[in-house]
N, C-alpha and C positions, 0 to 999 in steps of 0.2 A: 548205830541205832540213834544217837543223839541228833544226827542230821535228818533222819527220816521223819521224826515228829514235827520239826518246824516246817518241812516241806509239805507234810500232810495238812498242817494248819493253813499254810499259804494257799494250797490248792482248794481247800474247803472255803476259805474266805473269798477267793476269786470266783468260785462257783456261786456263792451266795450273792455276790454283787453283779452277776451276769458277765463277768470278765473271763478272759481266757489268757493262759500263759503262752499260747501259740500265736503266730502272726495271722492276720485276717486271711481267709481263703480267697476272697475276691473283693477288690476295691479299685474302682476306676481311678481314684485319686492317688495312686501309688507313684509319687514323684521320683522315687529311686529308680524306677524303670522308665521314667519319662525323660525326654530331652528338652531342655529349655530352648525356646525359639523366640525370635523377635516378633512383636505384635504385627509387624508388616508382613510376616509369613502366614498369618492366619487368613484362610479363604474368606472372601467377601460374603459368601452365603452364611457362614458362621457368624460373622459380625452383625449382619442384618437380623439373624434369628435371635442372637443374644440381646440386641437392642429391643427387639419386640417383646422378649420375656422380662427384661429388666430395663425399662426406658431410662435413658440418661446415665447408664453405667459408664464409669471411667475404668477401662481395663488397664492393668499395670503389669501383668505377667501372663505368659503363655507357655504351655508344655505340650509336647507331642508324644504320644505313646501308641502302642498297637495292641489290639485284642484280636488275635488271629490275623486275618487279612485286613481288618478294618483299622484305619487311622483314627485315633481319638484325640481331640484337642481339649486340653484342660486349661481353662482361663480363670484368672482371678481379677477382681475389680471392686470398686467402691460405688455405692449409690445410696443417697439419703442416709448417711451415717451408718451404713451397714456394709460389711464385706460379703462378697459372693464368690463362690467357686462353682463354675459351670463346666460341664462336660458335654461335648457335642461331636457328632460325626463330621466327616469332611464335607458332606453335602448340606450341613446346617441343621440336622436333626438333633434337638436337645435331648440328652440322655438323663441329666441330673442337674438340679440347681440347689445348692446349699447356701443358706443365708445365716450369717452370724451378726447379730445386732449388738454385740458387746461394745461397739464403738459409740453407741448413742449417748447423748448427754444425760 
C-alpha cells in the first residue's frame, strides 16, 4: 500500500504537467532507431532543400531511419547561433524543422 500512494501522486503530477510516463508513440527524431551516417551519404536533393529552408546552415551530423518503406534523413546543424534538427525524405521533402536558439548570446 505504501508504494501505491507515491505512484498515484507521480501519475497525477505527470498528468497535470502534460507529461507521460510512457515513451512517445511517434517521433521522427528517435535516434535509437536511427543509424548515424556520414554527411557525404546524404543525397544532394536533401542538402539543397535544407539549405533553402535554413540558408547558410552548417550540418554536423546525419542519421538515417525508416518509416515503413520510406527512408528518413535526420540532420543536425548550426546557423546564426541556433541549432537545428531537420527531418527529410530521400527526395528532399522537408518533414520537420526544429530550432533551438539556446546558443544565442
